[in-house]
Short mmCIF file of the C-alpha atoms (twelve columns), coordinates in Angstrom:
data_MODEL
# 
_entry.id   MODEL 
# 
loop_
_atom_site.group_PDB 
_atom_site.id 
_atom_site.type_symbol 
_atom_site.label_atom_id 
_atom_site.label_alt_id 
_atom_site.label_comp_id 
_atom_site.label_asym_id 
_atom_site.label_seq_id 
_atom_site.Cartn_x 
_atom_site.Cartn_y 
_atom_site.Cartn_z 
_atom_site.pdbx_PDB_model_num 
ATOM 1  C CA . MET A 1  -14.721 8.796  92.637  1 
ATOM 2  C CA . ALA A 2  -13.970 12.447 93.131  1 
ATOM 3  C CA . THR A 3  -13.253 13.752 96.884  1 
ATOM 4  C CA . THR A 4  -13.715 16.718 97.891  1 
ATOM 5  C CA . LEU A 5  -12.827 18.823 100.886 1 
ATOM 6  C CA . ASN A 6  -15.278 22.295 101.385 1 
ATOM 7  C CA . ALA A 7  -15.060 24.660 103.869 1 
ATOM 8  C CA . ILE A 8  -17.239 28.048 103.802 1 
ATOM 9  C CA . THR A 9  -16.613 30.932 105.624 1 
ATOM 10 C CA . SER A 10 -19.420 33.451 107.492 1 
ATOM 11 C CA . ALA A 11 -19.548 35.513 104.435 1 
ATOM 12 C CA . GLY A 12 -21.013 33.026 102.331 1 
ATOM 13 C CA . GLY A 13 -17.957 32.361 100.161 1 
ATOM 14 C CA . GLY A 14 -15.953 29.186 100.320 1 
ATOM 15 C CA . PHE A 15 -13.618 26.883 99.264  1 
ATOM 16 C CA . ALA A 16 -13.192 23.345 97.660  1 
ATOM 17 C CA . VAL A 17 -10.214 21.347 96.936  1 
ATOM 18 C CA . THR A 18 -11.232 18.231 94.797  1 
ATOM 19 C CA . GLY A 19 -8.963  14.974 93.419  1 
ATOM 20 C CA . ASP A 20 -10.145 11.700 91.624  1 
ATOM 21 C CA . SER A 21 -8.767  8.939  90.416  1 
ATOM 22 C CA . SER A 22 -6.758  10.993 88.022  1 
ATOM 23 C CA . GLY A 23 -4.587  12.200 90.679  1 
ATOM 24 C CA . ILE A 24 -5.497  15.651 89.987  1 
ATOM 25 C CA . LEU A 25 -6.204  18.419 92.507  1 
ATOM 26 C CA . ALA A 26 -8.274  21.478 91.691  1 
ATOM 27 C CA . PHE A 27 -8.556  24.301 94.053  1 
ATOM 28 C CA . GLN A 28 -11.705 25.975 93.683  1 
ATOM 29 C CA . SER A 29 -13.088 29.456 95.208  1 
ATOM 30 C CA . ALA A 30 -16.314 30.938 95.048  1 
ATOM 31 C CA . GLY A 31 -17.534 27.844 92.177  1 
ATOM 32 C CA . SER A 32 -14.155 28.112 90.225  1 
ATOM 33 C CA . THR A 33 -11.397 26.335 89.423  1 
ATOM 34 C CA . LYS A 34 -8.430  29.147 90.223  1 
ATOM 35 C CA . MET A 35 -5.388  26.162 90.750  1 
ATOM 36 C CA . THR A 36 -4.655  22.861 89.377  1 
ATOM 37 C CA . LEU A 37 -1.868  20.407 90.364  1 
ATOM 38 C CA . ASP A 38 -1.552  17.686 87.508  1 
ATOM 39 C CA . THR A 39 0.049   14.090 87.836  1 
ATOM 40 C CA . SER A 40 3.389   15.294 86.665  1 
ATOM 41 C CA . GLY A 41 3.640   18.021 89.377  1 
ATOM 42 C CA . ASN A 42 3.025   20.690 86.989  1 
ATOM 43 C CA . LEU A 43 0.620   23.443 88.940  1 
ATOM 44 C CA . GLY A 44 -1.208  25.738 87.105  1 
ATOM 45 C CA . ILE A 45 -2.433  29.019 88.359  1 
ATOM 46 C CA . GLY A 46 -5.532  30.437 85.976  1 
ATOM 47 C CA . THR A 47 -5.369  27.036 84.131  1 
ATOM 48 C CA . SER A 48 -6.386  23.895 84.225  1 
ATOM 49 C CA . SER A 49 -4.043  21.889 82.164  1 
ATOM 50 C CA . PRO A 50 -0.549  22.935 82.952  1 
ATOM 51 C CA . GLY A 51 2.292   22.265 80.458  1 
ATOM 52 C CA . TYR A 52 5.104   23.382 82.850  1 
ATOM 53 C CA . LYS A 53 6.383   23.145 86.433  1 
ATOM 54 C CA . LEU A 54 4.543   26.346 87.101  1 
ATOM 55 C CA . GLU A 55 2.086   28.277 84.203  1 
ATOM 56 C CA . VAL A 56 0.563   31.129 85.694  1 
ATOM 57 C CA . ASN A 57 -2.630  32.215 82.890  1 
ATOM 58 C CA . SER A 58 -3.665  35.960 83.532  1 
ATOM 59 C CA . VAL A 59 -4.703  39.415 82.164  1 
ATOM 60 C CA . SER A 60 -2.686  40.930 84.114  1 
ATOM 61 C CA . GLN A 61 0.384   41.766 82.617  1 
ATOM 62 C CA . ALA A 62 2.677   41.536 85.459  1 
ATOM 63 C CA . ILE A 63 3.875   38.759 88.114  1 
ATOM 64 C CA . VAL A 64 5.904   40.398 91.118  1 
ATOM 65 C CA . ALA A 65 8.194   38.543 93.368  1 
ATOM 66 C CA . ARG A 66 9.604   39.970 96.681  1 
ATOM 67 C CA . SER A 67 11.681  39.844 98.840  1 
ATOM 68 C CA . GLY A 68 11.875  41.893 102.116 1 
ATOM 69 C CA . ALA A 69 10.226  45.049 101.925 1 
ATOM 70 C CA . SER A 70 11.649  46.910 98.914  1 
ATOM 71 C CA . ASN A 71 13.720  44.077 96.686  1 
ATOM 72 C CA . PHE A 72 12.011  42.710 93.587  1 
ATOM 73 C CA . CYS A 73 13.091  40.204 91.758  1 
ATOM 74 C CA . GLU A 74 12.575  40.208 88.088  1 
ATOM 75 C CA . ILE A 75 10.917  37.292 86.288  1 
ATOM 76 C CA . ALA A 76 10.058  36.675 82.247  1 
ATOM 77 C CA . VAL A 77 6.966   36.562 81.376  1 
ATOM 78 C CA . ASP A 78 5.870   34.478 78.029  1 
ATOM 79 C CA . ARG A 79 2.790   36.251 76.072  1 
ATOM 80 C CA . LYS A 80 1.274   34.645 73.981  1 
ATOM 81 C CA . SER A 81 -2.044  35.337 71.958  1 
ATOM 82 C CA . THR A 82 -4.838  33.285 72.082  1 
# 
């Protein structure tokens, strides 16, 4: 049995956090899963089946981590063809 926490904004949009007996949490916005946390502790952004502690699937070519107003941290991105 799935458990769902829903919140609707005044603009008609909203989000949901769903979980079921498998232990996977899905974070949804506008009816689409945006982020998934699985039972291994893997977190997927843009993927529902992350294979790493943090897996980001995006059409964007850049991931930026900021610390302060102008300091940047470089992150290596594994670009694989699908």
